[in-house]
C-alpha positions as CSV (number, residue, x, y, z in Angstrom):
1,M,114.5,34.1,142.1
2,K,113.1,32.7,138.9
3,V,110.2,31.1,140.8
4,K,109.4,34.4,142.5
5,S,109.6,36.2,139.1
6,L,107.2,33.6,137.5
7,R,104.8,34.0,140.4
8,H,104.9,37.8,140.1
9,W,104.2,37.7,136.4
10,L,101.4,35.2,136.8
11,R,99.8,37.4,139.4
12,V,100.2,40.5,137.2
13,G,98.8,38.6,134.1
14,H,95.9,37.3,136.2
15,Y,94.9,40.8,137.3
16,W,95.1,42.3,133.7
17,L,93.2,39.4,132.3
18,G,90.6,40.1,134.9
19,V,90.4,43.7,133.7
20,I,89.8,42.6,130.1
21,V,87.1,40.1,131.1
22,S,85.4,42.7,133.4
23,M,85.2,45.3,130.6
24,Q,83.6,42.8,128.2
25,L,81.2,41.7,131.0
26,L,80.2,45.3,131.5
27,I,79.6,45.6,127.7
28,W,77.4,42.4,127.8
29,L,75.5,43.8,130.8
30,G,74.9,47.2,129.1
31,T,73.9,45.8,125.7
32,G,71.7,43.2,127.3
33,I,69.8,45.8,129.2
34,Y,69.4,47.8,126.0
35,F,68.0,44.8,124.2
36,N,65.5,44.2,127.0
37,I,64.2,47.8,127.2
38,T,64.1,48.3,123.4
39,P,61.0,47.1,121.6
40,Y,61.6,44.3,119.1
41,E,60.1,46.4,116.3
42,A,62.8,49.1,116.9
43,L,65.6,46.5,117.0
44,K,64.6,44.9,113.7
45,G,63.3,47.9,111.7
46,K,59.7,46.7,111.9
47,L,58.1,50.1,112.9
48,Y,56.9,50.8,109.4
49,F,57.0,47.3,108.1
50,K,54.3,45.0,106.8
51,T,54.5,41.6,105.2
52,P,54.5,41.7,101.4
53,P,51.1,40.7,99.8
54,Q,50.8,37.1,98.7
55,L,49.9,36.1,95.3
56,E,46.1,35.9,94.9
57,K,45.3,32.8,92.9
58,Q,41.9,34.2,92.0
59,S,43.6,36.8,89.9
60,F,44.6,34.3,87.3
61,S,43.7,30.9,86.1
62,V,46.1,27.9,86.3
63,N,45.4,27.3,82.6
64,E,46.9,30.8,81.9
65,L,50.3,29.7,83.2
66,L,52.8,28.8,80.5
67,P,53.9,25.1,80.6
68,L,57.1,24.6,82.4
69,A,58.4,22.4,79.7
70,S,58.3,25.2,77.1
71,I,60.3,27.4,79.5
72,L,62.8,24.9,80.6
73,A,63.6,24.0,77.0
74,R,65.1,27.4,76.4
75,V,67.0,28.0,79.6
76,K,70.0,26.5,81.3
77,P,69.5,23.3,83.3
78,V,68.0,24.1,86.7
79,E,67.7,22.2,90.0
80,Q,64.5,23.8,91.3
81,V,61.5,25.7,90.0
82,S,59.2,27.8,92.3
83,L,56.1,29.9,91.6
84,I,56.4,33.2,93.4
85,S,54.7,36.6,93.3
86,L,56.3,39.7,92.1
87,N,54.1,42.8,92.2
88,Q,51.0,40.6,92.1
89,R,52.3,38.7,89.0
90,P,53.0,35.0,89.0
91,V,56.6,34.4,88.2
92,Y,58.7,31.2,87.8
93,L,61.9,31.3,89.9
94,L,64.5,29.1,88.3
95,D,67.4,28.0,90.5
96,E,70.4,26.8,88.6
97,Q,71.9,25.6,91.9
98,V,70.0,25.5,95.2
99,Q,71.8,27.3,98.0
100,R,71.4,26.5,101.7
101,Y,70.7,30.1,102.9
102,Q,68.8,33.0,101.3
103,H,71.8,35.3,101.6
104,D,74.1,33.0,99.6
105,C,75.1,34.0,96.1
106,K,72.2,33.1,93.8
107,Q,72.2,31.8,90.2
108,Q,68.6,32.4,89.5
109,T,66.4,33.5,86.6
110,L,62.9,35.0,86.8
111,I,60.4,34.2,84.1
112,D,56.9,35.8,83.9
113,A,54.6,32.8,84.2
114,L,52.0,34.4,82.0
115,S,54.0,36.0,79.2
116,G,57.2,33.9,79.3
117,E,59.4,37.0,79.3
118,E,62.4,37.2,81.6
119,V,61.9,39.5,84.6
120,M,64.7,41.8,85.6
121,I,64.7,43.5,89.0
122,D,65.3,47.1,87.9
123,S,64.9,50.3,89.9
124,H,61.2,50.7,89.1
125,L,60.3,47.2,90.1
126,A,62.5,47.3,93.2
127,E,60.7,50.6,94.3
128,Q,57.3,49.0,93.8
129,L,58.3,45.9,95.8
130,A,59.7,48.1,98.6
131,K,56.5,50.2,98.8
132,Q,54.5,47.0,99.3
133,T,56.3,46.5,102.6
134,Y,56.1,50.0,103.9
135,T,53.3,51.5,106.1
136,G,54.7,55.0,106.8
137,N,53.8,58.4,105.3
138,G,57.2,59.1,103.7
139,E,58.0,59.3,100.0
140,V,60.8,57.6,98.1
141,I,63.7,60.0,97.6
142,Q,66.3,57.7,96.1
143,T,66.7,54.2,94.7
144,Q,70.2,52.9,94.1
145,K,71.8,49.5,93.4
146,L,74.5,48.4,95.7
147,S,77.1,45.6,95.4
148,A,78.5,43.4,98.2
149,P,80.0,43.8,100.7
150,F,77.3,45.7,102.7
151,D,77.8,47.4,106.0
152,E,74.2,46.8,107.1
153,W,73.9,43.3,105.7
154,P,77.3,41.7,106.1
155,K,76.1,38.2,105.1
156,E,74.3,39.2,101.9
157,C,76.2,38.2,98.8
158,N,73.8,39.3,96.0
159,P,73.4,42.9,94.7
160,L,70.8,44.9,96.6
161,W,68.5,47.7,95.7
162,Q,68.4,50.4,98.5
163,V,65.1,52.3,98.5
164,S,65.4,55.4,100.8
165,I,62.3,57.0,102.3
166,N,62.2,60.6,103.7
167,D,60.2,59.8,106.9
168,D,61.1,60.6,110.5
169,L,63.2,57.4,110.8
170,N,65.1,57.8,107.5
171,T,63.8,54.3,106.5
172,R,65.9,52.3,104.0
173,I,64.4,49.3,102.4
174,Y,66.5,46.6,100.8
175,I,65.4,44.4,97.9
176,N,67.5,41.5,96.5
177,G,68.6,42.5,93.0
178,V,68.5,38.9,91.7
179,N,65.1,37.5,92.8
180,G,63.2,40.5,94.3
181,R,63.2,39.1,97.8
182,L,62.8,41.6,100.6
183,V,66.0,41.6,102.6
184,G,64.7,44.0,105.3
185,H,64.2,47.5,106.6
186,K,66.9,49.7,108.2
187,N,66.5,53.1,109.9
188,D,68.1,55.5,112.4
189,R,67.0,53.2,115.3
190,T,68.5,50.1,113.8
191,D,71.8,51.9,113.3
192,L,72.1,52.1,117.1
193,A,70.8,48.5,117.5
194,D,73.4,47.2,115.0
195,L,76.1,48.9,117.0
196,M,74.8,47.3,120.2
197,F,74.7,43.8,118.5
198,K,78.3,44.4,117.3
199,L,79.5,45.1,120.8
200,H,77.4,42.3,122.3
201,F,78.7,39.6,119.9
202,M,82.2,41.2,119.6
203,D,81.7,41.3,115.8
204,Y,84.4,43.9,115.3
205,L,85.4,42.4,111.9
206,H,81.8,42.8,110.6
207,Q,81.1,39.2,109.8
208,G,77.6,39.1,111.1
209,S,78.4,36.1,113.3
210,F,79.3,35.3,116.9
211,N,81.8,32.8,115.6
212,N,84.7,35.2,115.0
213,P,88.4,35.7,116.1
214,F,87.5,38.1,118.9
215,S,85.1,35.5,120.4
216,W,87.9,32.9,120.2
217,F,90.4,35.3,121.8
218,F,87.9,36.1,124.6
219,G,87.3,32.4,125.2
220,L,91.1,31.9,125.5
221,V,91.4,34.8,127.9
222,M,88.6,33.3,130.0
223,L,90.4,30.0,130.1
224,I,93.8,31.5,131.1
225,L,92.1,33.6,133.7
226,S,90.3,30.5,135.2
227,L,93.5,28.5,135.2
228,T,95.6,31.2,136.8
229,G,92.9,31.7,139.4
230,L,92.8,28.0,140.1
231,Y,96.6,28.0,140.5
232,W,96.4,30.7,143.2
233,V,93.6,28.9,145.0
234,I,95.6,25.6,145.1
235,E,98.8,27.5,146.2
236,N,96.9,29.2,149.0
237,L,95.4,25.9,150.2
238,L,98.8,24.2,150.2
239,M,100.4,27.2,152.0
240,K,97.5,27.1,154.5
241,R,96.7,30.8,153.9
242,Y,93.0,30.4,154.4
243,R,91.9,30.6,158.0
244,V,88.5,29.8,159.4
245,R,87.8,32.4,162.1
246,V,85.3,31.3,164.8
247,K,83.7,34.2,166.7
248,S,83.4,33.6,170.4
249,G,80.3,34.4,172.4
């Protein structure tokens, strides 16, 4: 009686696990089709995007740059110094501690390489930097500073400036509030794309990663489904339930 009951529940569990796996497979199929028929520019918010202009070395002389020694003498110890461009101005980017990824929390200072003054990413500068990456016809309607966590950029740790544009896509441009780096563009089309990515990668906890508890759970479900299926195949073989039918004539 116990053996029969165990077999019964194994069979019921196998069927229900199959239902769960089938639902996720359908989601993968649907989202995969969406990714294939949707242009890359729409998925990544690139429709009104252009690469920010690079620093033109002809606009200044190397001799005009302040010596690094004079700047480092009046700031905290740093691990790395880079020369970057902010609004076509040469700026020293001082890293107190170098991070592995761009979205990690930064401990950085910006120093104008010509004047020696500290540069702060305020709303005006963030708006100018955002406009340099925009090719549409819309106008800026709002610029606001946001703090982590962010729904649209779950991995970002630093404060971000959100520059909203009143175009046909409701474009939103995000600028890193520490170093002025362009984080990316978002709009109405990327909102749908983000939902599809969430479904495809089972990122229901909004971690921005495929390596999440739902993926682990689904992997476990797949393993149990495979093992229970293997059990029924072996039992059917032992019970000689499979028959090879040979058609005559």
